[in-house]
Structures are given as C-alpha cells and as structure tokens.
N, C-alpha and C positions, 0 to 999 in steps of 0.2 A: 168458531167456524160455524157457518150456517149453510147446509146443503139440503137440496130437495132429495129426500131419501126414499120416496115412494118407488123410484125406478132402480134403486140399488139392489143388486143380487150378490150372491157369493162369487159370481163370475165377473163382477165389475172390477176393472183394473183400478188401482189406487192412482196411477199416473196417467200417461198418455192414453187417450181413447176412453177414459172412464171418469174418475173423480177429478182428474187433472191436478192432483196434489203436487205442489212445488216443494223445494227443499225447506222453506220456512214453515209451510203447513205441516210437513212431516215432522219437523223438529217440535212444533207446538203439540202435535198429537203424542209424540213420544214423551214429552215433558209431562203431559197429563197422565200418561200411563205410569211414568216414573213415580209420580205422587202416590200411586196405588201399589208400588213395589214391583212393577214390571219394567225391566230395563232392557235397552238395546244399546250396543256399542255404536260409536261413531261410524265405523265401517259398515255395520249392519244397516244403519239409517240410510246410507247411500243406496242400498238395494231395495228398500221398502217400496218405492214407487213401482217396482217391477212385479210386485205381488198383486194378487186379486184381493178383494175385500175379504172373501172367505178364508184365504190363506193367511192373511194378516190377523184376523180374529182368532183363528185356530192357533197361530203361533203365540199371540198374546195370552190366550187361555192356557196354553201349555206352560208358559213361563210363570204365569200366576199360580199355577198348581204346584210348580216345582221349586 
C-alpha cells in the first residue's frame, strides 16, 4: 500500500471520506499486523473502516501490549 501520508491525522477516517480503505486493503493491513502478533477477528475487520486512523492505531497498540 502506498498512500500520501502528509495529510493524514488521527481524525482521518480509514474508510469513506478519508483513506478510502476497501475490504481488501483492510485485510492486507490486518495480515501485516497479524505477522506482528496483533490480531483482529473477521467480525472486527468489517468495522475497521468506520474507525479513524487514531482510533485504529490506539486499538492496535492496545492489542500489541496485551
């Protein structure tokens, strides 16, 4: 994935109106995190585009620590 990141903030939505991540992009992102021991269920993956970038990072960090 290659994104222009200079305009991304914690408030940038992952889905509509933001990074516009589609289900395949979300799945690729989650697979990369899974390689680092951070997991999301299939049901959770469906809700990820509704998060902001900041919410997603915070949740990934929380799961990484726990």
